[in-house]
RONU-70986 format. One line per 2 residues: their letters; for each residue x, y, z of N, C-alpha, C. Coordinates in steps of 0.2 Angstrom, whole numbers. Each point is the difference from the previous one (the first is absolute). Example, Ala and Ser with C-alpha at 12.3 -4.5 7.8 and 13.67 -1.06 7.14 Angstrom:
2
as> 66/-28/39/-4/6/0/4/6/0 | -2/5/-4/4/6/1/-4/5/3
REM end
This chain:
89
xx> 547/1278/-658/-6/4/1/2/7/3 | -3/5/-2/1/7/3/-7/3/2
xx> 0/3/6/-6/3/2/2/8/1 | -3/4/-4/1/7/1/-7/3/3
xx> 1/4/6/-6/3/3/1/7/-1 | -6/3/-2/0/8/-1/-5/3/4
xx> 1/6/2/-5/4/3/-2/6/-4 | -7/1/0/-2/6/-4/-2/6/5
xx> 3/5/-1/-2/6/4/-4/5/-4 | -3/5/4/-4/5/-3/2/3/-7
xx> 6/0/-1/3/3/-7/-1/-5/-5 | -3/-5/0/0/-5/-5/6/-3/-3
xx> 5/0/4/7/-3/-2/1/-6/4 | 2/-6/-4/1/-6/4/7/0/3
xx> 1/-1/6/7/0/3/2/-7/2 | 5/-2/-2/3/-7/2/1/1/8
xx> -2/-5/4/1/1/7/8/1/1 | 1/4/5/7/1/2/4/5/-4
xx> -3/3/-6/4/4/-4/-3/7/0 | 4/5/-2/-3/7/-1/-3/0/-6
xx> -4/6/-2/-3/1/-6/5/0/-6 | 6/2/1/5/1/-5/3/-7/-2
xx> -2/-5/4/3/-7/-1/-5/-5/-2 | -6/2/-2/-5/-4/-2/2/-5/-6
xx> -1/-6/1/2/-5/-5/-7/-4/-2 | -4/3/-4/-6/-3/-3/2/-5/-5
xx> -5/-5/0/1/-5/-5/1/2/-7 | 5/-2/-4/1/2/-7/-6/-3/-4
xx> -1/3/-6/-5/-2/-5/4/-4/-6 | 6/-1/1/3/-3/-6/-1/-8/0
xx> 0/-3/-5/-2/-7/-1/5/-5/2 | 6/3/1/6/-5/2/1/-1/7
xx> -6/0/4/1/-1/7/2/-7/1 | 3/-1/6/3/-6/2/-6/-5/3
xx> -5/3/1/-6/-4/3/-5/-2/-5 | -2/-6/1/-5/-3/-5/-7/3/2
xx> -1/2/6/-7/2/2/1/6/5 | -3/6/-1/-1/5/5/-7/0/2
xx> -1/0/7/-7/1/2/0/6/5 | -5/4/-2/-1/7/4/-6/-1/4
xx> 1/1/6/-6/0/5/-1/6/3 | -5/4/-2/-2/6/4/-3/-1/7
xx> 2/3/5/-3/-1/6/-3/6/4 | -5/-1/3/-3/5/4/-4/-3/6
xx> 3/1/6/-4/-3/6/-1/-7/-1 | 5/-4/-2/-1/-7/-2/3/-5/4
xx> 2/2/7/3/-4/4/-3/-7/1 | -7/0/0/-3/-6/1/0/-5/-6
xx> 1/2/-6/0/-4/-6/6/-1/-4 | 5/5/1/6/0/-4/5/-6/1
xx> 0/-3/6/5/-5/1/-2/-7/-4 | -7/-1/-1/-2/-5/-4/2/0/-7
xx> -1/7/-3/1/1/-7/8/-1/-1 | 4/3/4/7/0/-1/3/-7/1
xx> -3/-4/5/3/-6/1/-2/-5/-6 | -6/1/-3/-2/-4/-6/5/2/-6
xx> 2/6/-1/5/1/-5/6/-3/2 | 2/1/6/7/-3/2/0/-8/-1
xx> -5/-3/1/-1/-7/0/0/-3/-8 | 0/5/-4/0/-2/-7/7/-3/-2
xx> 0/-5/-5/6/-4/-1/5/4/-5 | -3/6/-3/4/4/-4/5/4/5
xx> 7/0/-2/5/3/4/1/7/-1 | 0/2/-7/2/7/-2/-6/4/1
xx> -2/2/6/-6/4/1/2/7/3 | -2/5/-2/1/7/3/-7/1/3
xx> 0/1/7/-7/2/3/1/7/2 | -4/5/-2/0/7/2/-6/1/4
xx> 1/2/6/-6/2/5/0/8/0 | -6/2/-1/-1/8/0/-5/1/5
xx> 2/4/5/-5/2/6/-2/7/-2 | -7/1/0/-3/6/-2/-2/4/6
xx> 5/1/5/-1/4/6/-5/-4/5 | 1/-6/1/-4/-4/5/1/3/7
xx> -6/-1/4/0/3/7/1/-6/5 | 0/-6/-3/1/-6/4/7/-3/0
xx> 1/-6/1/7/-3/0/2/-2/-7 | -3/2/-5/2/-3/-7/7/2/-2
xx> 2/6/1/7/2/-2/5/-4/4 | -1/-1/7/4/-4/4/1/-7/-2
xx> -6/-3/-2/1/-7/-3/3/0/-6 | -1/4/-5/3/1/-6/8/0/1
xx> 2/4/4/7/1/2/3/-6/2 | -3/-4/4/2/-7/3/1/-4/-6
xx> -5/-1/-5/1/-4/-6/7/2/-3 | 0/7/-1/6/3/-4/7/-2/3
xx> 0/0/7/6/-1/4/2/-8/-1 | -5/-4/0/1/-7/0/2/-3/-7
x> -1/4/-6/2/-2/-6/4/5/-3
REM end
């Protein structure tokens, strides 16, 4: 399982955490992906609810899951929580 966490800044570009804009690695659109399921979760000030959602996906019996978390400029701890999930997987 892979979790990718992204942050969206005012210029409408998704930036993978820890990378510069020139190193952005957005999910590809080709159908030969190694994952059986990709789940995209947009987040905005979701610190109170996001863990329940993410944990439900992680508890799924399917192993080949790509989980993409996209923070839309939250002002709470949403991005910090998303980074922790990304670091643990």
